[in-house]
C-alpha positions, 0 to 999 in steps of 0.5 A: 351612569348607573348609580346616583350619588348625593354628597352632604356638605357640612356647614363650617363657621370659624369663630376666630383665626389667624391667616398664615401665608407661605410661598407654597399655597399647600402650606398657606392656611389658618390656625384657629377654631370653628364648628361644623353644623348640620343639616348641611347642603346636598349636591346630587350627581348628574351625567352632564359634563362641565363645571357648575352646579344646577340650582333653581336660579340657574347655573352656579359657577365661581373661580374657586370651583373652576380652579379646583378641577384644573388643579385636580386634572379631572374632567368635571361633571355638573351637580345639582343643588338639592337645598337652598343656596347659601354660598358667600355667607360665611359657611365655608361653602366655596370649599364645600361646593368645590369638594362635593363637586369634585367627589361626585366627578370622581364617583362618576368615573368610578375613581378611587380617592381619599378626602385629603387627596381631593381636599388639597386641590380645593385648598390650593384653589381657595388660597389663590382666590382668597375665598378660604384659608382653612375651611376644607381641612376643618370640614373634613375633620367635623365637629368642633375643630381646632386648627393647630397648624396651617396648610392643606389636608394632610399637611395641616394639623386639626384636632377635634374638641369633645363636646360634653353637653347637648346644644343647638346652634341658631344661625342668622344672616346679617347683610352680605360681605364677601371674603375678600371684602371681609379681609379688606375691612377687618384684616388689620384687626384680625392680625392684631386680635387673632394671636391673643385670642388663639393663645387664650383658647388653646390654654383650655380648649372646650365648647365654652371657651370657644364661645367666649373666644369667638365672642371676644374676637368678633367684638374686638375685630369689629364684626359684632357691633354694639348695635347688633349685640344690643338687639340680641341681648334685648330680644333674648334677655330672659333666656340669657338670664336663665342660662339657656343661651351659652354664648354668641358671636358674629362671623362675616354675614352670620350671627351665631347663637349656641343654646341648650338643646331643646330651646332652638326652635323656641328662641329662633321664633323670637329673632327678627324674621328678616334674619332668616334664623335656622336651627342646627346641630353639630356635624361630627362626620364631615362630608357624607356620601349616599349612593342611590341605586337605579330607578326601580330598585326597591332596595332604596339607598345606602350610605358609603 
């Protein structure tokens, strides 16, 4: 392999959604809205054949990744995780890891591709394994996205909503809950609350309404408990009172706060360290591919 590639994966957090099943997994998916964030997770290409992602803790393998390559009908190359592993927390990384691994394998073969082409294999694997219903289409779109029609990339309809102000997102981790466990625990509430929240949001899509709709969804479904909300409001009451915090919600294992630009690090330091809060900004580009030239080439790297 004469070139080394890095794929940067956006972190995607859905604020609210409605799952929609079809006999054909290409047409199954979700409608709703979510936010793509950076810095994301980076995967590095290797010349080692096989399925999996090398990390400091060993080889990461999961069924969605295996099935992605089966549906894509391409022999896989393993990739290497550059950053810490956030799989299974609610960032959409079962889709992200699968997509990035597939991209790197295509690049190793010098094969041409489109994001929608590869994304369809990821989407089908996600739906059949119930690890995600709309993440890959949303991650390809980037930004604050609105999923208006379900399905795989190229079938789904995804709009990007303009954001007119500078904001940062503080994301914290609260416990662990897999996607199948989340659907089992909150599935009924999502089916009841989701359509109402979705109709409310599409009346006037905006960042502010996204935050309000996501808050209402997480409260009414039961993800954002009174206990967690009390901790947030008590810890950050001065910032909430001054309007520095635009909104917050909870999705799966993640507590998400949207704050005015420049306040992220200050507010992060007030939150309980056990939550592992991190500051992010909006990712408008989706997946990014960076090509590194051969070792010893003084020209460095270039984005594709």
